[in-house]
N, C-alpha and C positions, 0 to 999 in steps of 0.2 A: 504493500500500500504506500502510495506516494505521500510524503509530508509536504503539501503544497505551501504551507506557511513558511516552513524552513527554506524551501527552494525559492520562494518569493524573496525572502530576506537575502539569500545568497546572490540572486540575480540583481537585486537592488543595489548591492555593493559593487557589482561589476561595471566597469567603464564602458562595456560594449552592449549592455542590456537594452533591448528594444521594448517599447511599452506593450506591444502585443503579446510578447512572451510573459511579461508580468501580469497582464490582464488575464491570460489563460490560466495562470496559477490561481488567480482569484476565483476561477471556476471551481476550484476545490471546495468552496463553500457549499456548493450544491451537488457536486459529484466528486467524491474523493478519488475516483479512478479516472478522472478526465486525463486524456493522453495529449499532453502539450505538444509533443513532437508531431503527432498526427495532424493536429490543427495548424501547426506552422507549415506543414507540407501542403495542407489544403489552401493556405494563403499563397504559397508558391504556385500552386495550380491555378488559382484565381488570377494571379498576376500574368501567368503565361497566356491564359485565355483572353484577358483584357488586351494584352500586347498584340495578339492575333487580330483583334477586332478594331484596334485603333489604326487610323490612317497614319502613315509615316510623315514626320516633319511637322506635326501640329505644334502650335505655340499659342500663348496668350489665352484669350477668351475661347478660341476654337478648341484648344486642348481641354480647358475646364468643362465646356459643355459636352465634349466627347466623352470625358470620364463619367459625367453624370448620366449620359445616355447609355453607355455600355454597362456600368455597374448598377445604375438605378433602373433604367427602362428595360434593357435587354436581359440582364442577369437577376433583376428583381430585388435588389437590396433597397429597402424602403422603411420609412417610419412606421412603427406599430401603433397607428392612431387609434385603432379599435381596442387595444389592450395596453395603453401607455404605461400603466402602473403594474404590469406583470414583471416580477423580479427577473424573469428570464431575459428581458431586454437589456439587462446590465451585464450579462455574461457573454463574453466574446465567442466562446465555442458554440453557444446556442444561437447567437446572431449569425454565425457562419452557416449553421445547419438550417435555420428557419428563415434566414434572409429578412428578418424583421428586427428592429432595434430602436434605441433611443438616439437622439442627436449625437451624444458623446461616443457611444459604441459604434455607430455607423461611421462617424468621423475617424475613429481609431482604425477601423477596417480600411477605409479609403487611404489613410496615411500609410498603413502597412503595405497595401498593394502598390501604391504609387512609389514608395521607396524602392521596392523591388524592380521598378521600371526606371529608376534614376530620376524620379520626379519628387521634389520636396514640397510637402504640404505641412503647414504649421497649424497646431490647434489654437483655437481662438475662444477664450472663455468670456463671452459676452453675458450681460445680465440675463439670467433665466434661459439662455440658449447657447448651445455650443455649435461652432462652425469651424471652417477651415480657411486658410489663406494660401493662395498661390501667387507667386510673383516671378516675373521674368523681365526681360528688357523692354517688353511692350506694355507693361502695366501690372496692376495688382487687382486680384479678384477675391471675393469671399464666396465660398462654396457651402451650401446647406444640403448635405446628403439626406437629411430627414424629409425635407420638402422637395428634394431634387431640383434645387434652384441655385442660381449664381448671380451675383451682382458685382459691379465694380466697387472697389474699397470705399470710395467717397459716398456711396449710397447706403452705407451700413445702417445709420440711424433711421433713415426712411424705411429701409427693408424691415428692420426690427419693429418699428412702429406699425407697419402694415400687418405683421404677424400677430401682434398682441392687441391690435385695434385700439391703441392708445399711444400717446406721444412718448417716445423713448429718446432720451438725450444721453449721448456718450460724453463723459466728463474728461476724457483724455483722447489722445490720438489712437487710431485703430490698432497700430502696432503694439501699443501698451497692453492690449488684451491678449497678447500671445502668451500661451502657457507652456511651461516646461513639461517634459514627460512625467516628472514626479507630481506636478500640480494637476495634470490630466488624470492621473491615477487617483489622486486624493479627491478630486471632484467626482469621479466615477464612484468611488467608495462612499463618499458622503451622500450621494443620491441613494445608494443602496441602503445605507444605515437609516436614513430618514424614512425610507419605504417600510423597512421592518419595524421601526419605532411607531409609525403611524398605525400599524396593525398589531401592536403590542407583542411582537415576536422578539422578545428580549434576548433570547439566547443567540439568535442569528445576528441581531444588531451588535451584540458583544463580540461575536466572531469577526464581524466586519471591522470593528475597532482594533482587533488584534493586528489586522493588516495596516490600518491607518497609522497606528503608533510606530510602525516600522518605517513608513514613508516620512512622517514628521515627528520624530521622537522627542523633540524639544518643545512641542506645542502643549502648554499646560492644560488647555481645555479638553484635549483628547483624553488625557489621563484622568481628569475630573469625570468626564462622561463614562469612561471605562469603569472607574471606581463605583459610580452610582449604579451602573448596570449590574456590576457584580453583586451589589447589595440586593437588587431586584431578583437575581437568580440564586441568592443565598450563599454566595461565596465570599464570606466575610474577611478571611485572611487575605485573599487576593484583592478585595476592595480596599482594605487598609493599605496594602502595598502600593496600589495605584494612586491613592490619595496622597501618600507620602511623596510619590513622584510629582504629583501636581504641585505641592508646596515647594518642593526642591526646585522645580523649573521656574517657579515664580520668585525664587530666592527668598522664600518666606518659611523656611523649615521650622523656625521657632513656633509657628502656629500649629504645626503638626503635633508637637510635643506638649502644647498647652492643655490645660484642663478645659475641654471643650464645653462642658455643661455650664460653665460660668459665663460663657460668651455666646449664648443662643441668639438667633435672629431677633431683633427688636429690643434687646437689652442694651443699656448704656455701656460704654467702655469702663472696665474696672481695672485700673492700674496700668493701662497701656500708655506709652509715651510716643509722641511724634508719629512717624510712619510705621511704627510697630503695630498700631491699632488695625484690626482686621477690617476689610471691606465687607459690604453686605454679602457678596458672593462667598467670600472666605468664611464668614460666620456660618453660612448655610452648609458649607463643606465641613466645617468643624462640628456642626450639629450632626451631620451624617457620620462623622468619625465617632462621636459620642454614642450613636446608635450601634455602630459596629462593635465598639469595645464592650458595651453593655451586653450585646448578644453573645459575643465570645465569652464573656464572663459567666453568663448563664449556662452556656454549653459546657464550660469547664467546671 
C-alpha cells in the first residue's frame, strides 16, 4: 500500500517536482491504491494526442483557442457544472478519467499537457476563479478551461464581471495573480477542506490539513485548524501538539504554557503586560487547550 502523504512530502522537497504528480498523490485521500505513474502516463498520452490534432506553427490567440478546442471540445474536458461540489472534481486522477472538473483541476491538467508540448501556461488565482495565462511575443491571453473561453489579458476584469454578473475590480496588475505550484496546490487543498467542512466530514477535512501543513508548515492558522479538528475527532494529544505548533509559529509559546482557564474569551486580562496579552483568537485557542487538558485529565 502506497503512503501517499509521505510520497507527497518527498516530492514537495524535490526541485524537479511537477504539480500534477503532487496532485495525484492527493488522490490518496480517496483511493489509497491510486497509481500515480499510470496517470502520469495517461497525461503523456493526452499530450501526444493533442500534438497530433494541433496544426503546426500556431502562436498567440490561435494557439490558445486551438488548445481549448482540442482539449475542451474534441476531447471533452469541461467544467462539472451539474455537480460542482462533488469532491471528485478536486482529484486529478478522477478528472482524467471522467473529463469533468473544477477550474483549478482543469487548469492543472491543461498546464501538465501543455508543458509536455513545450508550451508554458501559468496558473492565475483570481478572486473566486482560477484561470491560466499564456504569453508569447504576440501578446498575452487568459484561458478559462472550465468555461472553455479565452480573452486577452486586458479584458480580465470585464470577463470576470460577466461570469459573476457583478462588477469585479482587480486591485493589482494581472501578472500579480500568478500563483506558484505550491500556492496552486494549497488553493486546491483549501477548496477540498472547505467542501468537507461544509458537510461536517471532519475526518476527511483533517486528512486534507495533513497535506496542507506540508505545503505551508509555517502558517499558524493551518495548525490552529488542524488542532481544532483533532478535538472534533477526539484526538486530544494530537490536538494539543498542533496547538503548540500554532503558538510557536506565532512566536507566542508562552500562551501555550499559560493557565488557560484564567484567560477565557470575554474575561479581562489578568496580569499580562504589553504585547504578552492574548488576542481574542488566542484566548479562544487557549480555551480549547483548557478543554483538551481537562479531557486528558479525565481519561487518565
